[in-house]
MARLUMLO-866660 format. One record per residue (C-alpha): x, y, z. Coordinates in steps of 0.1 Angstrom, whole numbers, padded with zeros to 4 digits, always signed. Example, Ala and Ser with C-alpha at 12.3 -4.5 7.8 and 13.67 -1.06 7.14 Angstrom:
2
+0123-0045+0078
+0137-0011+0071
This chain:
317
-0058+0777-0060
-0082+0747-0061
-0085+0749-0096
-0046+0752-0101
-0044+0718-0081
-0070+0703-0104
-0049+0711-0131
-0018+0698-0117
-0034+0666-0108
-0048+0664-0144
-0016+0669-0158
+0001+0643-0136
-0026+0620-0147
-0019+0630-0183
+0018+0623-0180
+0011+0589-0162
-0009+0579-0191
+0017+0588-0217
+0046+0574-0195
+0025+0540-0196
+0021+0541-0232
+0053+0557-0247
+0081+0552-0219
+0073+0518-0204
+0064+0486-0219
+0027+0482-0222
+0024+0448-0202
+0043+0434-0171
+0064+0406-0186
+0059+0386-0153
+0027+0374-0163
+0038+0362-0196
+0065+0343-0179
+0041+0327-0154
+0020+0314-0181
+0048+0300-0200
+0061+0283-0170
+0028+0268-0162
+0023+0255-0197
+0060+0243-0205
+0075+0235-0169
+0101+0253-0151
+0129+0231-0158
+0121+0217-0194
+0148+0220-0216
+0149+0228-0253
+0169+0199-0261
+0140+0179-0246
+0111+0187-0267
+0092+0156-0280
+0095+0168-0317
+0119+0190-0333
+0109+0226-0331
+0123+0260-0345
+0117+0289-0326
+0129+0325-0341
+0139+0355-0319
+0161+0387-0325
+0187+0393-0302
+0193+0429-0293
+0228+0425-0280
+0241+0414-0314
+0215+0429-0337
+0210+0397-0354
+0185+0370-0357
+0188+0341-0329
+0170+0309-0341
+0168+0281-0315
+0161+0245-0327
+0160+0213-0308
+0187+0202-0332
+0212+0226-0322
+0204+0225-0284
+0208+0186-0287
+0241+0188-0308
+0255+0213-0286
+0243+0201-0254
+0230+0237-0247
+0212+0240-0212
+0184+0262-0224
+0154+0264-0207
+0123+0263-0231
+0105+0290-0212
+0133+0315-0218
+0135+0309-0253
+0096+0309-0257
+0092+0341-0237
+0119+0357-0257
+0103+0349-0288
+0070+0363-0275
+0084+0397-0262
+0068+0420-0288
+0086+0455-0289
+0065+0481-0269
+0042+0452-0255
+0067+0434-0233
+0104+0441-0224
+0130+0422-0238
+0139+0388-0224
+0173+0387-0208
+0190+0356-0197
+0224+0337-0196
+0233+0301-0206
+0272+0294-0201
+0291+0324-0214
+0265+0334-0236
+0242+0362-0229
+0206+0370-0247
+0184+0400-0246
+0156+0388-0269
+0126+0403-0287
+0100+0388-0306
+0108+0365-0333
+0082+0380-0356
+0108+0410-0362
+0127+0390-0384
+0105+0359-0394
+0069+0369-0389
+0061+0338-0412
+0087+0313-0404
+0079+0288-0429
+0114+0291-0449
+0130+0287-0413
+0112+0252-0411
+0122+0241-0447
+0156+0249-0438
+0156+0230-0405
+0139+0199-0419
+0166+0200-0448
+0194+0199-0420
+0173+0171-0403
+0167+0149-0433
+0195+0159-0459
+0194+0189-0482
+0175+0176-0512
+0173+0191-0545
+0137+0177-0549
+0113+0190-0523
+0083+0169-0536
+0080+0147-0502
+0077+0181-0480
+0044+0187-0468
+0038+0223-0454
+0009+0235-0437
+0013+0276-0429
-0012+0289-0407
-0014+0330-0406
-0028+0350-0379
-0050+0373-0402
-0045+0405-0420
-0064+0436-0418
-0089+0444-0448
-0079+0471-0471
-0105+0498-0466
-0111+0531-0486
-0097+0565-0474
-0117+0580-0446
-0118+0548-0424
-0093+0540-0400
-0062+0531-0423
-0035+0550-0442
-0047+0574-0468
-0031+0582-0500
-0014+0611-0485
+0004+0588-0459
+0013+0614-0433
+0039+0603-0407
+0011+0605-0380
-0007+0580-0399
+0021+0555-0404
+0034+0559-0369
+0003+0562-0344
+0005+0534-0316
-0027+0545-0299
-0052+0531-0321
-0035+0497-0322
-0006+0484-0342
+0012+0511-0362
+0000+0510-0400
+0039+0509-0407
+0044+0478-0387
+0013+0462-0404
+0027+0470-0439
+0063+0458-0430
+0052+0425-0412
+0025+0418-0438
+0046+0423-0469
+0074+0400-0453
+0046+0374-0446
+0037+0374-0481
+0069+0375-0498
+0080+0343-0478
+0047+0327-0492
+0059+0334-0528
+0092+0322-0521
+0081+0290-0506
+0060+0285-0536
+0090+0289-0558
+0112+0266-0540
+0085+0237-0539
+0077+0244-0576
+0045+0251-0594
+0031+0214-0591
+0041+0210-0554
+0027+0242-0544
-0007+0228-0551
-0002+0197-0535
+0022+0197-0508
+0018+0235-0495
-0014+0250-0479
-0012+0286-0466
-0042+0296-0447
-0045+0334-0440
-0076+0354-0435
-0074+0386-0456
-0104+0405-0443
-0098+0410-0405
-0115+0444-0392
-0093+0468-0369
-0104+0459-0337
-0099+0422-0345
-0061+0425-0349
-0053+0442-0316
-0029+0416-0308
-0031+0423-0268
-0069+0422-0263
-0075+0389-0242
-0108+0396-0234
-0133+0369-0233
-0155+0387-0260
-0124+0390-0282
-0113+0355-0277
-0146+0345-0285
-0148+0365-0316
-0116+0353-0329
-0126+0316-0326
-0158+0324-0346
-0134+0339-0372
-0115+0310-0374
-0145+0285-0377
-0157+0308-0404
-0126+0307-0421
-0125+0268-0420
-0159+0261-0428
-0169+0290-0452
-0141+0304-0469
-0121+0294-0501
-0085+0292-0507
-0071+0325-0522
-0046+0311-0545
-0014+0334-0554
+0007+0332-0584
+0041+0316-0576
+0061+0342-0594
+0045+0376-0590
+0026+0369-0558
-0005+0384-0572
-0041+0365-0567
-0048+0341-0594
-0084+0341-0608
-0100+0305-0605
-0109+0293-0639
-0145+0289-0647
-0143+0252-0651
-0124+0246-0619
-0143+0247-0585
-0126+0269-0561
-0109+0248-0530
-0126+0251-0500
-0102+0254-0470
-0121+0224-0450
-0116+0202-0478
-0079+0210-0483
-0073+0205-0445
-0090+0171-0446
-0068+0162-0477
-0037+0172-0457
-0048+0151-0425
-0055+0123-0448
-0021+0125-0466
-0005+0127-0429
-0025+0097-0417
-0016+0073-0444
+0022+0084-0444
+0022+0075-0407
+0007+0040-0413
+0032+0037-0440
+0061+0043-0418
+0049+0024-0387
+0045-0008-0411
+0078-0002-0428
+0093+0002-0392
+0076-0029-0378
+0079-0055-0405
+0112-0042-0418
+0131-0072-0409
+0108-0095-0420
+0108-0079-0455
+0144-0082-0456
+0145-0119-0450
+0116-0125-0473
+0136-0106-0500
+0170-0125-0493
+0153-0159-0495
+0135-0149-0527
+0167-0136-0540
+0183-0168-0530
+0158-0191-0543
+0152-0178-0577
+0187-0164-0582
+0205-0199-0572
+0180-0216-0596
+0189-0192-0623
+0223-0201-0624
+0219-0236-0618
+0227-0244-0581
+0192-0254-0575
């Protein structure tokens, strides 16, 4: 009988483990909500953000993307709590339960915005066009796009999809993110990169659009719910190495394929490109502050110059 009881106990433990992985969210969303509340504040509204933000989510009630922005929240005077929207956008399927809340007569059941916009660059361009007018010329757009890493493609026999591509290999959850999701999300990321390059044009792509992405991440480094101190330290090391020791991988704006750097052109170091972007932002801010501060003075000076030289030109002075 003791042996039977041991088998039953082992069976219960195995079923409990299966239930935790397959039948229940992997993590308690209360911890996520507590962290979000601590950082953002309990009563902070989306319309009160200091700068315009775009937060993509996916609503399971409508089976449609729900994109929340400061502009829309302000225009509609919507009483949306920032924590609700952020937690909804961070509620990755499998890892957290969907975030459900109600605002007025609208009810939301939100999951991770990465389902529809893992790379939200195009949403940012669209929102900027709504805020500042819809231009045909995007030469004054400066876009910094930060990726979260892609797993390195390795040969058959390692922990990846073989050329046979069995259903188990595509869908297995117990060794990290399923390969099917990696392919879908990674492909959508890259097609956004290609489309953004097309929108800005080949000239603007080089000068106004900087996409930073690491393409050689190891499988264990891509585990999105590994918040151990060791792994966080490793991710920081990866970021430092990416910035200081890596060169930009330039993709063709039409095909999306990697382009070879000409022999007579030095490859672009990411650190140098970031500094260039920072300098452009700094001088643009200085220009706008100067313009805003001395606008009325310049108007008066221009008026006096026009009056003096204009009137003299027609013989009044």
